[in-house]
N, C-alpha and C positions, 0 to 999 in steps of 0.2 A: 636936324630930326624937328620935327612934329611930334607929339604929342596931343593923340586923338579920345576923349572920351566918350563913352554911346553908353555909360549904364544906368542913365537914369532912368530905365523903362523897366515895369515889370518883369523878373523872368518866369519862364514858366518851368517850375520844379518838377514838375509831374512826367517830364520829359528827360529826368536824371543830369549830371552831369558829368563826364567823361574826361579823364587826365589822363596821359599818356606817359611814359617816359619812355627814351631811345638813348639808348647806351651805345651804339652803332658796336656791336657784338661781332666777334670773328669764330667760328666755327670749327673746331678740330676734332678729330679721332684720337681716342688714347691707342697705347696698344691694345688692351681688350675690344679694342673697339665700338669703347660707348662715347656720346656726346660731352664733348664740352667747348663751353662759351666763356669768351674772355672780352669784358667790356674795354673798348678803344675809348672810352670818354670817363675820365672822373666823376665829373657834373655831367646830369643827363639833359640832354633837350628835351623839352616839353611842350605839350600841344593840350589845349581845351577844347571840349565844344560844349555848348547849351543852348538851352532855346530860350526866347523872349516874345511877349506880347509885343504888338504894337494895336494903337489905337486906327481906327480907318480913318481919323479926323489930323491925323497928323504926320498928311505922307512928306511933310520936311522931314521928319524924323529918319524916313525908308530912304529919302536922295541921300540924305547925309552919312546914314550907314554902308551905301554903295559909296561914296566918293569916296568911304574910308578903306577898301580893298585894295591890300596889298600896302598899306602905309602903318606904319608903327604907332604903337598906343601901349598904354598902360592898361593892362587885362588883368582883373580879379581871379584869384585862384577861393572859386567859393566854396572846396570843398574842405579847407581850410579854417573855420568859422573860428574870430579870438572874439571872446567877451570882455569889455573894459567896464574894473572896477572903480576905477579914480574921478574923483570928483571934486570941481572948482574951475577955475580959472585962470591962464599961463600954464597949463601944465606942460613937463617936457619928459617926464615917467610915466609910466601907464601902468597900473596892476591890474594882471590881467591873469586867466585861468590857467592853468597848467600848460602851457606851448612847447616843453622839450619833446615830445614824440612827435612834434608839426616838421613835418622832413622840409619842405619848399621856406618856410620861415629861419631855419635852425641852420640852411648849406646854404643856404642861396643870399641873406639879411638884404634888401634892397628897402625899395617904398610899398608904403601900406596905403590905404581906403581906409580911411576912418569914418565913418557911420553915424550919424548922429539926428536926432526929430530934424526934419527940415535943410539938413545941411550935411556935408562930406566933405572931407577936406583930404589932399592927398600929405607922406609925409616922409621923409628920408629916417630909416629905424635901425635902431643895434637891436638884436633880441636878448632878453636873458632867458633862465629856466620859467617865470613865472612874473615877467615885464617888458617893456619894452623902452627904449628910450630914443624919442623922437624928436628930429631936429627939423625946420624951427618948434619953436613953442606953440600950441593950439589955444588961438584964439577964442575959440568957443567955451561956452560953459558947459562942462562933463557933468553929466547927471549921474554916470556911472551905465548906464544901461546901451552902451554904443556899439558897434559892431565895427569890428576892426578883418580887415582880410590881407592877404600878401598880395602884391602886383609884380608883375611880371614884362617884359616888353616884349610883344608880340606883334605879328600882322594878322589881318583878316585874312582869311586865304580862301572861305568860302560863307554865301551866304546863300539859305535854300528854302523855301516856304514850303510849313509841312503840315499846317492845315488852314483853314479859312472860312471863316463867318460874318453875317452880319455886320455885328461893333468889334472886333479884331481880329486879326490875323496873328498865326503863329510864323516863328522863323528861325529857324538854327543858322548858328553862327559856327563857324570852324576856324580856331586861329593856333598858327604853331612860330613858336618862341624863334625873336628875331637877335640873333648873334653878329654882333659884324665880322668882317671877314679877318683873318687872321688872328681872332680871338675866342676860335674855336675850344670848348675844353677838356 
């Protein structure tokens, strides 16, 4: 399985971020004919969609995105922004804001994307209430203002142009979480 990263492009935050959870519920009626739902999964499958800007001078990026359709990649969950407060070099524990109520990082710890000034790195993490342990250590010098996003394995399922201008276009990307067969939660 290859991991593709297409997130060096400027996001269009005005379009918002949509993060959907699918619990695969079943619907039953009670004795008084009231609707009752029961989740068939303990951990939901996630879908995320957001828009990005593409400069018209960079057709290779658009071609790269087209090549990523139906391929598994690491996708940041932009709605769970984690702020790093650790400074220094060779860090393995990052002090963060309170992340105890962040559903995705707490219930499904995995990879995180750490974004600094002019660099970004992917690391495996184990979260705490206000810190994240990362493996392997971060080689970049941390300034204490980096942003961290949880990552999910997902497939790019659709790509559509939402706005066109002379200088840049806006594209909406839609991802569905990738789960290997036999490992459904």
